[in-house]
N, CA, C and O atoms as a GROMACS GRO file, in nm:
protein
  588
    1MET      N    1   1.367  -1.689   4.106
    1MET     CA    2   1.348  -1.667   3.968
    1MET      C    3   1.324  -1.522   3.901
    1MET      O    4   1.205  -1.493   3.892
    2THR      N    5   1.415  -1.424   3.851
    2THR     CA    6   1.375  -1.275   3.809
    2THR      C    7   1.332  -1.300   3.677
    2THR      O    8   1.348  -1.400   3.608
    3PHE      N    9   1.275  -1.194   3.653
    3PHE     CA   10   1.236  -1.139   3.494
    3PHE      C   11   1.306  -1.076   3.449
    3PHE      O   12   1.403  -1.086   3.524
    4THR      N   13   1.324  -1.031   3.398
    4THR     CA   14   1.418  -0.920   3.288
    4THR      C   15   1.320  -0.877   3.160
    4THR      O   16   1.280  -0.963   3.081
    5ALA      N   17   1.285  -0.730   3.148
    5ALA     CA   18   1.221  -0.754   3.037
    5ALA      C   19   1.330  -0.709   2.907
    5ALA      O   20   1.428  -0.636   2.894
    6THR      N   21   1.255  -0.790   2.830
    6THR     CA   22   1.324  -0.767   2.670
    6THR      C   23   1.172  -0.640   2.583
    6THR      O   24   1.050  -0.626   2.590
    7PRO      N   25   1.294  -0.578   2.510
    7PRO     CA   26   1.249  -0.483   2.389
    7PRO      C   27   1.101  -0.522   2.340
    7PRO      O   28   1.019  -0.442   2.294
    8SER      N   29   1.076  -0.694   2.364
    8SER     CA   30   0.951  -0.699   2.283
    8SER      C   31   0.834  -0.709   2.391
    8SER      O   32   0.718  -0.728   2.356
    9ASP      N   33   0.871  -0.697   2.519
    9ASP     CA   34   0.736  -0.690   2.615
    9ASP      C   35   0.656  -0.573   2.629
    9ASP      O   36   0.681  -0.453   2.616
   10PRO      N   37   0.543  -0.644   2.661
   10PRO     CA   38   0.399  -0.518   2.667
   10PRO      C   39   0.472  -0.440   2.760
   10PRO      O   40   0.470  -0.327   2.713
   11GLU      N   41   0.553  -0.438   2.898
   11GLU     CA   42   0.582  -0.351   2.972
   11GLU      C   43   0.656  -0.207   2.869
   11GLU      O   44   0.654  -0.090   2.908
   12LEU      N   45   0.712  -0.250   2.748
   12LEU     CA   46   0.811  -0.160   2.723
   12LEU      C   47   0.722  -0.016   2.664
   12LEU      O   48   0.768   0.065   2.583
   13SER      N   49   0.590  -0.011   2.726
   13SER     CA   50   0.531   0.112   2.637
   13SER      C   51   0.526   0.242   2.582
   13SER      O   52   0.443   0.303   2.514
   14ASP      N   53   0.704   0.280   2.659
   14ASP     CA   54   0.742   0.419   2.640
   14ASP      C   55   0.811   0.388   2.469
   14ASP      O   56   0.822   0.472   2.380
   15GLU      N   57   0.839   0.284   2.466
   15GLU     CA   58   0.896   0.267   2.312
   15GLU      C   59   0.806   0.291   2.206
   15GLU      O   60   0.830   0.358   2.106
   16ARG      N   61   0.704   0.233   2.231
   16ARG     CA   62   0.598   0.195   2.109
   16ARG      C   63   0.465   0.283   2.202
   16ARG      O   64   0.446   0.321   2.318
   17SER      N   65   0.386   0.284   2.057
   17SER     CA   66   0.250   0.351   2.122
   17SER      C   67   0.149   0.291   2.035
   17SER      O   68   0.172   0.223   1.935
   18ILE      N   69   0.043   0.320   2.079
   18ILE     CA   70  -0.112   0.249   2.003
   18ILE      C   71  -0.095   0.310   1.866
   18ILE      O   72  -0.118   0.252   1.760
   19GLY      N   73  -0.058   0.418   1.880
   19GLY     CA   74  -0.082   0.500   1.711
   19GLY      C   75   0.021   0.410   1.627
   19GLY      O   76  -0.039   0.360   1.531
   20GLY      N   77   0.137   0.378   1.631
   20GLY     CA   78   0.265   0.294   1.619
   20GLY      C   79   0.133   0.143   1.571
   20GLY      O   80   0.113   0.135   1.450
   21ILE      N   81   0.081   0.075   1.629
   21ILE     CA   82  -0.012  -0.052   1.638
   21ILE      C   83  -0.113  -0.034   1.549
   21ILE      O   84  -0.125  -0.105   1.449
   22LEU      N   85  -0.193   0.064   1.579
   22LEU     CA   86  -0.336   0.089   1.456
   22LEU      C   87  -0.295   0.138   1.341
   22LEU      O   88  -0.376   0.130   1.249
   23VAL      N   89  -0.183   0.191   1.318
   23VAL     CA   90  -0.171   0.288   1.164
   23VAL      C   91  -0.171   0.171   1.059
   23VAL      O   92  -0.198   0.190   0.941
   24HIS      N   93  -0.135   0.036   1.117
   24HIS     CA   94  -0.146  -0.033   0.999
   24HIS      C   95  -0.282  -0.089   0.944
   24HIS      O   96  -0.299  -0.140   0.833
   25LEU      N   97  -0.383  -0.068   1.049
   25LEU     CA   98  -0.516  -0.169   1.012
   25LEU      C   99  -0.569   0.008   0.972
   25LEU      O  100  -0.646   0.014   0.876
   26LEU      N  101  -0.536   0.130   1.034
   26LEU     CA  102  -0.608   0.277   0.950
   26LEU      C  103  -0.563   0.216   0.786
   26LEU      O  104  -0.645   0.204   0.695
   27GLY      N  105  -0.459   0.194   0.778
   27GLY     CA  106  -0.435   0.233   0.602
   27GLY      C  107  -0.488   0.137   0.538
   27GLY      O  108  -0.499   0.127   0.416
   28LEU      N  109  -0.538   0.033   0.652
   28LEU     CA  110  -0.624  -0.109   0.558
   28LEU      C  111  -0.758  -0.041   0.532
   28LEU      O  112  -0.829  -0.063   0.434
   29PHE      N  113  -0.778   0.027   0.613
   29PHE     CA  114  -0.958   0.107   0.596
   29PHE      C  115  -0.944   0.266   0.528
   29PHE      O  116  -1.046   0.314   0.479
   30THR      N  117  -0.817   0.348   0.526
   30THR     CA  118  -0.841   0.481   0.403
   30THR      C  119  -0.728   0.482   0.326
   30THR      O  120  -0.700   0.579   0.256
   31GLY      N  121  -0.641   0.358   0.332
   31GLY     CA  122  -0.547   0.341   0.175
   31GLY      C  123  -0.409   0.460   0.258
   31GLY      O  124  -0.386   0.446   0.378
   32PHE      N  125  -0.362   0.528   0.206
   32PHE     CA  126  -0.230   0.617   0.229
   32PHE      C  127  -0.278   0.762   0.318
   32PHE      O  128  -0.194   0.846   0.348
   33LEU      N  129  -0.416   0.777   0.352
   33LEU     CA  130  -0.493   0.904   0.385
   33LEU      C  131  -0.484   0.890   0.530
   33LEU      O  132  -0.404   0.955   0.596
   34GLY      N  133  -0.562   0.808   0.578
   34GLY     CA  134  -0.512   0.791   0.737
   34GLY      C  135  -0.377   0.785   0.824
   34GLY      O  136  -0.365   0.850   0.928
   35PRO      N  137  -0.243   0.672   0.756
   35PRO     CA  138  -0.123   0.709   0.802
   35PRO      C  139  -0.087   0.829   0.803
   35PRO      O  140  -0.037   0.897   0.893
   36LEU      N  141  -0.133   0.868   0.629
   36LEU     CA  142  -0.018   1.014   0.607
   36LEU      C  143  -0.084   1.133   0.730
   36LEU      O  144  -0.007   1.193   0.805
   37ILE      N  145  -0.211   1.149   0.736
   37ILE     CA  146  -0.231   1.244   0.911
   37ILE      C  147  -0.156   1.226   1.022
   37ILE      O  148  -0.101   1.310   1.093
   38LEU      N  149  -0.159   1.095   1.032
   38LEU     CA  150  -0.113   1.050   1.215
   38LEU      C  151   0.019   1.073   1.146
   38LEU      O  152   0.052   1.187   1.177
   39TYR      N  153   0.134   1.005   1.048
   39TYR     CA  154   0.233   1.050   1.041
   39TYR      C  155   0.290   1.250   1.022
   39TYR      O  156   0.392   1.295   1.072
   40ALA      N  157   0.222   1.304   0.966
   40ALA     CA  158   0.218   1.415   1.001
   40ALA      C  159   0.159   1.469   1.152
   40ALA      O  160   0.170   1.592   1.149
   41VAL      N  161   0.112   1.435   1.260
   41VAL     CA  162   0.079   1.486   1.366
   41VAL      C  163   0.169   1.417   1.485
   41VAL      O  164   0.190   1.476   1.591
   42SER      N  165   0.215   1.295   1.458
   42SER     CA  166   0.253   1.178   1.594
   42SER      C  167   0.418   1.274   1.568
   42SER      O  168   0.485   1.299   1.468
   43ASP      N  169   0.436   1.309   1.727
   43ASP     CA  170   0.622   1.303   1.743
   43ASP      C  171   0.675   1.173   1.786
   43ASP      O  172   0.797   1.161   1.788
   44ASN      N  173   0.576   1.042   1.830
   44ASN     CA  174   0.637   0.985   1.799
   44ASN      C  175   0.680   0.850   1.736
   44ASN      O  176   0.608   0.763   1.689
   45GLU      N  177   0.848   0.853   1.749
   45GLU     CA  178   0.903   0.783   1.627
   45GLU      C  179   0.904   0.671   1.594
   45GLU      O  180   0.961   0.622   1.496
   46PHE      N  181   0.828   0.610   1.689
   46PHE     CA  182   0.754   0.473   1.658
   46PHE      C  183   0.646   0.501   1.529
   46PHE      O  184   0.641   0.485   1.407
   47THR      N  185   0.582   0.543   1.614
   47THR     CA  186   0.436   0.547   1.572
   47THR      C  187   0.454   0.626   1.352
   47THR      O  188   0.405   0.605   1.241
   48ARG      N  189   0.569   0.722   1.426
   48ARG     CA  190   0.594   0.799   1.279
   48ARG      C  191   0.677   0.654   1.178
   48ARG      O  192   0.688   0.652   1.055
   49THR      N  193   0.708   0.586   1.241
   49THR     CA  194   0.810   0.477   1.170
   49THR      C  195   0.729   0.384   1.063
   49THR      O  196   0.747   0.356   0.944
   50ASN      N  197   0.631   0.350   1.158
   50ASN     CA  198   0.484   0.226   1.118
   50ASN      C  199   0.452   0.279   1.006
   50ASN      O  200   0.456   0.224   0.896
   51ALA      N  201   0.411   0.417   1.037
   51ALA     CA  202   0.355   0.530   0.945
   51ALA      C  203   0.410   0.527   0.805
   51ALA      O  204   0.337   0.482   0.716
   52ARG      N  205   0.505   0.560   0.783
   52ARG     CA  206   0.602   0.561   0.680
   52ARG      C  207   0.623   0.450   0.603
   52ARG      O  208   0.679   0.457   0.494
   53HIS      N  209   0.576   0.333   0.657
   53HIS     CA  210   0.605   0.230   0.600
   53HIS      C  211   0.486   0.162   0.542
   53HIS      O  212   0.482   0.075   0.456
   54THR      N  213   0.370   0.233   0.622
   54THR     CA  214   0.243   0.165   0.568
   54THR      C  215   0.178   0.311   0.438
   54THR      O  216   0.095   0.289   0.350
   55ILE      N  217   0.235   0.428   0.461
   55ILE     CA  218   0.233   0.515   0.335
   55ILE      C  219   0.276   0.484   0.214
   55ILE      O  220   0.210   0.484   0.110
   56ASN      N  221   0.446   0.444   0.237
   56ASN     CA  222   0.486   0.395   0.118
   56ASN      C  223   0.414   0.241   0.020
   56ASN      O  224   0.405   0.231  -0.103
   57TRP      N  225   0.374   0.139   0.122
   57TRP     CA  226   0.314   0.065   0.044
   57TRP      C  227   0.172   0.075   0.012
   57TRP      O  228   0.122  -0.004  -0.068
   58HIS      N  229   0.104   0.166   0.069
   58HIS     CA  230  -0.054   0.207   0.020
   58HIS      C  231  -0.006   0.293  -0.128
   58HIS      O  232  -0.056   0.254  -0.233
   59VAL      N  233   0.086   0.403  -0.130
   59VAL     CA  234   0.123   0.448  -0.217
   59VAL      C  235   0.151   0.380  -0.298
   59VAL      O  236   0.065   0.384  -0.387
   60THR      N  237   0.246   0.302  -0.324
   60THR     CA  238   0.269   0.177  -0.428
   60THR      C  239   0.203   0.087  -0.506
   60THR      O  240   0.232   0.035  -0.614
   61VAL      N  241   0.071   0.073  -0.406
   61VAL     CA  242  -0.069  -0.007  -0.466
   61VAL      C  243  -0.117   0.116  -0.532
   61VAL      O  244  -0.092   0.099  -0.651
   62SER      N  245  -0.162   0.206  -0.518
   62SER     CA  246  -0.248   0.321  -0.514
   62SER      C  247  -0.178   0.374  -0.689
   62SER      O  248  -0.251   0.414  -0.780
   63VAL      N  249  -0.030   0.363  -0.699
   63VAL     CA  250   0.011   0.387  -0.814
   63VAL      C  251  -0.007   0.287  -0.900
   63VAL      O  252  -0.063   0.301  -1.008
   64LEU      N  253   0.034   0.193  -0.862
   64LEU     CA  254   0.012   0.027  -1.015
   64LEU      C  255  -0.112   0.046  -1.019
   64LEU      O  256  -0.150   0.047  -1.136
   65MET      N  257  -0.179   0.059  -0.960
   65MET     CA  258  -0.335   0.078  -0.924
   65MET      C  259  -0.364   0.152  -1.087
   65MET      O  260  -0.414   0.094  -1.184
   66ILE      N  261  -0.321   0.281  -1.082
   66ILE     CA  262  -0.355   0.403  -1.196
   66ILE      C  263  -0.294   0.374  -1.289
   66ILE      O  264  -0.351   0.373  -1.398
   67VAL      N  265  -0.192   0.350  -1.282
   67VAL     CA  266  -0.056   0.277  -1.410
   67VAL      C  267  -0.175   0.208  -1.453
   67VAL      O  268  -0.247   0.267  -1.534
   68ALA      N  269  -0.220   0.050  -1.400
   68ALA     CA  270  -0.264  -0.105  -1.473
   68ALA      C  271  -0.396  -0.036  -1.540
   68ALA      O  272  -0.420  -0.048  -1.660
   69LEU      N  273  -0.494   0.053  -1.431
   69LEU     CA  274  -0.589   0.122  -1.530
   69LEU      C  275  -0.558   0.167  -1.653
   69LEU      O  276  -0.588   0.102  -1.753
   70VAL      N  277  -0.497   0.276  -1.658
   70VAL     CA  278  -0.425   0.346  -1.773
   70VAL      C  279  -0.392   0.270  -1.911
   70VAL      O  280  -0.434   0.286  -2.026
   71MET      N  281  -0.325   0.207  -1.869
   71MET     CA  282  -0.252   0.078  -1.943
   71MET      C  283  -0.410   0.032  -2.030
   71MET      O  284  -0.457   0.079  -2.134
   72PHE      N  285  -0.461  -0.072  -1.943
   72PHE     CA  286  -0.537  -0.135  -1.977
   72PHE      C  287  -0.650  -0.015  -2.087
   72PHE      O  288  -0.667  -0.050  -2.204
   73PHE      N  289  -0.689   0.063  -2.057
   73PHE     CA  290  -0.753   0.164  -2.102
   73PHE      C  291  -0.709   0.184  -2.216
   73PHE      O  292  -0.770   0.143  -2.314
   74LEU      N  293  -0.612   0.241  -2.223
   74LEU     CA  294  -0.544   0.296  -2.334
   74LEU      C  295  -0.529   0.205  -2.471
   74LEU      O  296  -0.523   0.247  -2.586
   75GLY      N  297  -0.526   0.044  -2.415
   75GLY     CA  298  -0.504  -0.053  -2.477
   75GLY      C  299  -0.621  -0.116  -2.523
   75GLY      O  300  -0.604  -0.217  -2.592
   76ALA      N  301  -0.791  -0.060  -2.489
   76ALA     CA  302  -0.914  -0.089  -2.489
   76ALA      C  303  -0.922  -0.031  -2.635
   76ALA      O  304  -0.900   0.089  -2.647
   77ASP      N  305  -0.960  -0.131  -2.788
   77ASP     CA  306  -1.004  -0.044  -2.915
   77ASP      C  307  -1.166  -0.056  -2.940
   77ASP      O  308  -1.222  -0.029  -3.046
   78GLU      N  309  -1.251  -0.117  -2.781
   78GLU     CA  310  -1.395  -0.071  -2.859
   78GLU      C  311  -1.420  -0.060  -2.684
   78GLU      O  312  -1.333  -0.069  -2.598
   79ILE      N  313  -1.546  -0.042  -2.667
   79ILE     CA  314  -1.623  -0.078  -2.549
   79ILE      C  315  -1.726  -0.083  -2.526
   79ILE      O  316  -1.757   0.028  -2.568
   80THR      N  317  -1.872  -0.150  -2.467
   80THR     CA  318  -1.988  -0.125  -2.498
   80THR      C  319  -2.007  -0.066  -2.378
   80THR      O  320  -1.945  -0.080  -2.273
   81VAL      N  321  -2.157   0.044  -2.421
   81VAL     CA  322  -2.222   0.093  -2.340
   81VAL      C  323  -2.323   0.062  -2.325
   81VAL      O  324  -2.369   0.105  -2.430
   82LEU      N  325  -2.422   0.010  -2.265
   82LEU     CA  326  -2.589   0.007  -2.302
   82LEU      C  327  -2.591  -0.077  -2.417
   82LEU      O  328  -2.645  -0.019  -2.511
   83GLY      N  329  -2.562  -0.166  -2.438
   83GLY     CA  330  -2.554  -0.248  -2.528
   83GLY      C  331  -2.521  -0.249  -2.655
   83GLY      O  332  -2.561  -0.335  -2.734
   84GLU      N  333  -2.433  -0.137  -2.688
   84GLU     CA  334  -2.378  -0.058  -2.788
   84GLU      C  335  -2.246  -0.056  -2.803
   84GLU      O  336  -2.174  -0.003  -2.719
   85THR      N  337  -2.189  -0.125  -2.933
   85THR     CA  338  -2.055  -0.102  -2.911
   85THR      C  339  -1.959   0.038  -3.006
   85THR      O  340  -1.978   0.103  -3.109
   86THR      N  341  -1.881   0.033  -2.925
   86THR     CA  342  -1.870   0.178  -3.005
   86THR      C  343  -1.650   0.167  -2.969
   86THR      O  344  -1.583   0.138  -2.871
   87GLU      N  345  -1.617   0.213  -3.124
   87GLU     CA  346  -1.437   0.214  -3.115
   87GLU      C  347  -1.370   0.322  -3.031
   87GLU      O  348  -1.388   0.432  -3.084
   88VAL      N  349  -1.309   0.330  -2.936
   88VAL     CA  350  -1.283   0.457  -2.856
   88VAL      C  351  -1.058   0.437  -2.930
   88VAL      O  352  -0.976   0.525  -2.904
   89SER      N  353  -1.030   0.336  -2.994
   89SER     CA  354  -0.873   0.347  -2.982
   89SER      C  355  -0.854   0.456  -3.000
   89SER      O  356  -0.914   0.531  -3.077
   90LEU      N  357  -0.727   0.489  -2.900
   90LEU     CA  358  -0.657   0.611  -2.893
   90LEU      C  359  -0.488   0.572  -2.951
   90LEU      O  360  -0.395   0.653  -2.966
   91LEU      N  361  -0.487   0.491  -2.964
   91LEU     CA  362  -0.306   0.459  -3.010
   91LEU      C  363  -0.308   0.358  -3.137
   91LEU      O  364  -0.381   0.260  -3.126
   92PRO      N  365  -0.241   0.374  -3.247
   92PRO     CA  366  -0.243   0.285  -3.333
   92PRO      C  367  -0.230   0.183  -3.303
   92PRO      O  368  -0.190   0.149  -3.192
   93ALA      N  369  -0.282   0.058  -3.458
   93ALA     CA  370  -0.338  -0.050  -3.389
   93ALA      C  371  -0.181  -0.144  -3.294
   93ALA      O  372  -0.208  -0.172  -3.177
   94PRO      N  373  -0.052  -0.181  -3.335
   94PRO     CA  374  -0.020  -0.243  -3.276
   94PRO      C  375  -0.028  -0.200  -3.131
   94PRO      O  376  -0.066  -0.284  -3.049
   95LEU      N  377   0.007  -0.062  -3.087
   95LEU     CA  378   0.068  -0.023  -2.953
   95LEU      C  379  -0.086  -0.063  -2.883
   95LEU      O  380  -0.092  -0.091  -2.764
   96ASP      N  381  -0.176  -0.062  -2.947
   96ASP     CA  382  -0.332  -0.055  -2.805
   96ASP      C  383  -0.288  -0.176  -2.795
   96ASP      O  384  -0.235  -0.188  -2.685
   97ILE      N  385  -0.282  -0.288  -2.864
   97ILE     CA  386  -0.290  -0.405  -2.795
   97ILE      C  387  -0.206  -0.451  -2.694
   97ILE      O  388  -0.220  -0.517  -2.591
   98VAL      N  389  -0.046  -0.354  -2.798
   98VAL     CA  390   0.071  -0.432  -2.625
   98VAL      C  391   0.037  -0.311  -2.526
   98VAL      O  392   0.116  -0.323  -2.431
   99PHE      N  393  -0.034  -0.214  -2.508
   99PHE     CA  394  -0.072  -0.182  -2.437
   99PHE      C  395  -0.212  -0.242  -2.319
   99PHE      O  396  -0.204  -0.236  -2.196
  100GLY      N  397  -0.288  -0.278  -2.368
  100GLY     CA  398  -0.387  -0.350  -2.370
  100GLY      C  399  -0.349  -0.541  -2.248
  100GLY      O  400  -0.403  -0.619  -2.169
  101LEU      N  401  -0.237  -0.518  -2.312
  101LEU     CA  402  -0.223  -0.651  -2.298
  101LEU      C  403  -0.116  -0.664  -2.147
  101LEU      O  404  -0.127  -0.745  -2.055
  102VAL      N  405   0.018  -0.519  -2.170
  102VAL     CA  406   0.051  -0.517  -2.032
  102VAL      C  407  -0.076  -0.442  -1.896
  102VAL      O  408  -0.088  -0.475  -1.778
  103GLY      N  409  -0.158  -0.328  -1.981
  103GLY     CA  410  -0.301  -0.323  -1.864
  103GLY      C  411  -0.328  -0.475  -1.802
  103GLY      O  412  -0.274  -0.504  -1.695
  104PHE      N  413  -0.400  -0.556  -1.862
  104PHE     CA  414  -0.379  -0.652  -1.805
  104PHE      C  415  -0.279  -0.750  -1.697
  104PHE      O  416  -0.296  -0.822  -1.598
  105LEU      N  417  -0.190  -0.712  -1.767
  105LEU     CA  418  -0.062  -0.822  -1.662
  105LEU      C  419  -0.091  -0.691  -1.523
  105LEU      O  420  -0.110  -0.701  -1.402
  106LEU      N  421  -0.083  -0.589  -1.608
  106LEU     CA  422  -0.044  -0.477  -1.446
  106LEU      C  423  -0.173  -0.528  -1.370
  106LEU      O  424  -0.129  -0.594  -1.276
  107ILE      N  425  -0.312  -0.529  -1.367
  107ILE     CA  426  -0.439  -0.592  -1.340
  107ILE      C  427  -0.362  -0.699  -1.234
  107ILE      O  428  -0.329  -0.666  -1.120
  108ILE      N  429  -0.342  -0.820  -1.287
  108ILE     CA  430  -0.294  -0.905  -1.203
  108ILE      C  431  -0.256  -0.851  -1.096
  108ILE      O  432  -0.307  -0.844  -0.984
  109VAL      N  433  -0.122  -0.796  -1.161
  109VAL     CA  434  -0.045  -0.799  -1.052
  109VAL      C  435  -0.104  -0.691  -0.919
  109VAL      O  436  -0.042  -0.693  -0.813
  110LEU      N  437  -0.178  -0.636  -0.927
  110LEU     CA  438  -0.238  -0.529  -0.896
  110LEU      C  439  -0.345  -0.640  -0.831
  110LEU      O  440  -0.335  -0.611  -0.712
  111VAL      N  441  -0.412  -0.717  -0.836
  111VAL     CA  442  -0.518  -0.814  -0.760
  111VAL      C  443  -0.423  -0.870  -0.684
  111VAL      O  444  -0.447  -0.815  -0.577
  112ILE      N  445  -0.293  -0.970  -0.657
  112ILE     CA  446  -0.181  -0.975  -0.627
  112ILE      C  447  -0.170  -0.880  -0.462
  112ILE      O  448  -0.200  -0.904  -0.345
  113ALA      N  449  -0.126  -0.796  -0.518
  113ALA     CA  450  -0.086  -0.671  -0.442
  113ALA      C  451  -0.180  -0.624  -0.330
  113ALA      O  452  -0.144  -0.576  -0.223
  114ILE      N  453  -0.326  -0.650  -0.379
  114ILE     CA  454  -0.420  -0.591  -0.312
  114ILE      C  455  -0.474  -0.760  -0.209
  114ILE      O  456  -0.559  -0.765  -0.120
  115PHE      N  457  -0.426  -0.828  -0.240
  115PHE     CA  458  -0.440  -0.960  -0.138
  115PHE      C  459  -0.318  -0.952  -0.032
  115PHE      O  460  -0.326  -0.968   0.089
  116LEU      N  461  -0.184  -0.918  -0.120
  116LEU     CA  462  -0.048  -0.917  -0.020
  116LEU      C  463  -0.074  -0.793   0.118
  116LEU      O  464  -0.033  -0.807   0.233
  117THR      N  465  -0.156  -0.671   0.058
  117THR     CA  466  -0.179  -0.548   0.169
  117THR      C  467  -0.289  -0.637   0.276
  117THR      O  468  -0.285  -0.606   0.395
  118LEU      N  469  -0.356  -0.714   0.246
  118LEU     CA  470  -0.413  -0.808   0.403
  118LEU      C  471  -0.305  -0.856   0.468
  118LEU      O  472  -0.277  -0.826   0.584
  119VAL      N  473  -0.241  -0.930   0.399
  119VAL     CA  474  -0.145  -1.030   0.462
  119VAL      C  475  -0.017  -0.902   0.465
  119VAL      O  476   0.058  -0.962   0.388
  120TYR      N  477   0.014  -0.852   0.477
  120TYR     CA  478   0.112  -0.733   0.525
  120TYR      C  479   0.085  -0.649   0.656
  120TYR      O  480   0.145  -0.614   0.757
  121THR      N  481  -0.054  -0.635   0.590
  121THR     CA  482  -0.113  -0.566   0.748
  121THR      C  483  -0.166  -0.629   0.870
  121THR      O  484  -0.200  -0.571   0.974
  122ILE      N  485  -0.170  -0.780   0.838
  122ILE     CA  486  -0.174  -0.826   0.998
  122ILE      C  487  -0.007  -0.874   1.014
  122ILE      O  488   0.053  -0.829   1.112
  123VAL      N  489   0.050  -0.945   0.939
  123VAL     CA  490   0.200  -0.900   0.980
  123VAL      C  491   0.290  -0.790   1.057
  123VAL      O  492   0.374  -0.826   1.139
  124ALA      N  493   0.273  -0.687   1.034
  124ALA     CA  494   0.342  -0.575   1.014
  124ALA      C  495   0.224  -0.493   1.174
  124ALA      O  496   0.252  -0.396   1.244
  125THR      N  497   0.116  -0.571   1.180
  125THR     CA  498   0.055  -0.519   1.335
  125THR      C  499   0.126  -0.595   1.413
  125THR      O  500   0.200  -0.531   1.487
  126VAL      N  501   0.132  -0.742   1.427
  126VAL     CA  502   0.185  -0.831   1.489
  126VAL      C  503   0.296  -0.764   1.527
  126VAL      O  504   0.299  -0.695   1.629
  127LYS      N  505   0.416  -0.782   1.430
  127LYS     CA  506   0.517  -0.694   1.472
  127LYS      C  507   0.544  -0.588   1.536
  127LYS      O  508   0.640  -0.574   1.611
  128ALA      N  509   0.443  -0.488   1.506
  128ALA     CA  510   0.475  -0.334   1.593
  128ALA      C  511   0.428  -0.389   1.733
  128ALA      O  512   0.505  -0.367   1.827
  129ILE      N  513   0.278  -0.477   1.766
  129ILE     CA  514   0.234  -0.544   1.905
  129ILE      C  515   0.390  -0.572   1.989
  129ILE      O  516   0.424  -0.529   2.099
  130SER      N  517   0.444  -0.632   1.921
  130SER     CA  518   0.570  -0.700   1.965
  130SER      C  519   0.729  -0.612   1.969
  130SER      O  520   0.843  -0.649   1.996
  131GLY      N  521   0.672  -0.492   1.932
  131GLY     CA  522   0.764  -0.367   1.964
  131GLY      C  523   0.880  -0.342   1.829
  131GLY      O  524   0.977  -0.265   1.828
  132SER      N  525   0.854  -0.396   1.766
  132SER     CA  526   0.889  -0.382   1.634
  132SER      C  527   0.902  -0.319   1.525
  132SER      O  528   0.784  -0.305   1.493
  133THR      N  529   0.973  -0.262   1.432
  133THR     CA  530   0.890  -0.190   1.300
  133THR      C  531   0.941  -0.306   1.174
  133THR      O  532   1.044  -0.373   1.181
  134TRP      N  533   0.810  -0.310   1.023
  134TRP     CA  534   0.800  -0.399   0.990
  134TRP      C  535   0.834  -0.327   0.827
  134TRP      O  536   0.732  -0.267   0.793
  135THR      N  537   0.927  -0.317   0.736
  135THR     CA  538   0.863  -0.263   0.623
  135THR      C  539   0.836  -0.337   0.549
  135THR      O  540   0.904  -0.440   0.555
  136TYR      N  541   0.717  -0.330   0.430
  136TYR     CA  542   0.644  -0.364   0.381
  136TYR      C  543   0.719  -0.400   0.211
  136TYR      O  544   0.733  -0.312   0.126
  137PRO      N  545   0.765  -0.568   0.191
  137PRO     CA  546   0.850  -0.561   0.085
  137PRO      C  547   0.767  -0.536  -0.029
  137PRO      O  548   0.646  -0.557  -0.031
  138GLY      N  549   0.833  -0.492  -0.120
  138GLY     CA  550   0.825  -0.428  -0.248
  138GLY      C  551   0.748  -0.279  -0.259
  138GLY      O  552   0.710  -0.229  -0.365
  139ALA      N  553   0.734  -0.228  -0.144
  139ALA     CA  554   0.726  -0.125  -0.136
  139ALA      C  555   0.814  -0.030  -0.168
  139ALA      O  556   0.926  -0.036  -0.118
  140ILE      N  557   0.775   0.092  -0.271
  140ILE     CA  558   0.829   0.199  -0.286
  140ILE      C  559   0.928   0.303  -0.218
  140ILE      O  560   0.880   0.403  -0.270
  141ALA      N  561   1.021   0.346  -0.147
  141ALA     CA  562   1.030   0.457  -0.005
  141ALA      C  563   0.979   0.552  -0.094
  141ALA      O  564   1.043   0.567  -0.198
  142PHE      N  565   0.857   0.634  -0.074
  142PHE     CA  566   0.824   0.769  -0.150
  142PHE      C  567   0.830   0.838  -0.017
  142PHE      O  568   0.838   0.960  -0.018
  143VAL      N  569   0.826   0.765   0.111
  143VAL     CA  570   0.814   0.883   0.232
  143VAL      C  571   0.986   0.947   0.294
  143VAL      O  572   1.031   1.046   0.352
  144GLU      N  573   1.036   0.818   0.240
  144GLU     CA  574   1.185   0.769   0.266
  144GLU      C  575   1.244   0.961   0.265
  144GLU      O  576   1.316   1.012   0.350
  145ARG      N  577   1.189   1.022   0.155
  145ARG     CA  578   1.294   1.076   0.074
  145ARG      C  579   1.281   1.193   0.157
  145ARG      O  580   1.384   1.259   0.170
  146TYR      N  581   1.171   1.236   0.220
  146TYR     CA  582   1.102   1.387   0.273
  146TYR      C  583   1.072   1.344   0.476
  146TYR      O  584   0.958   1.344   0.522
  147ARG      N  585   1.131   1.329   0.517
  147ARG     CA  586   1.249   1.284   0.667
  147ARG      C  587   1.179   1.412   0.726
  147ARG      O  588   1.209   1.452   0.839
   0.00000   0.00000   0.00000
């Protein structure tokens, strides 16, 4: 009985690196900043590819968060601070309702994206352990343009 190594065997550590595996968990705790630093300093292609995918996902979620919050707060027509209600409408009457509703829907999408971040981190880490890279579904390819 002979044993032949396949690309997913742990013995092939020269093709993958610990950085390529841990970059997904690093992104879970630091957003896109940790993987961005690892992407900038690493010369291992496996690590850079995994970091690129992680950066793309976390930048996508960050942009979604900013857009959702801006839309939601632009749609707010009044806020309550210390029990006192204040009018803060920055937009005319029909637009503030539209912005508020779109912002609310985007916040729901953001909550789903945050949940998916946990799931995607687990899947991408397991894929990296097995020696393959995994592209996060729904991520916008920001870093692909700057190879």
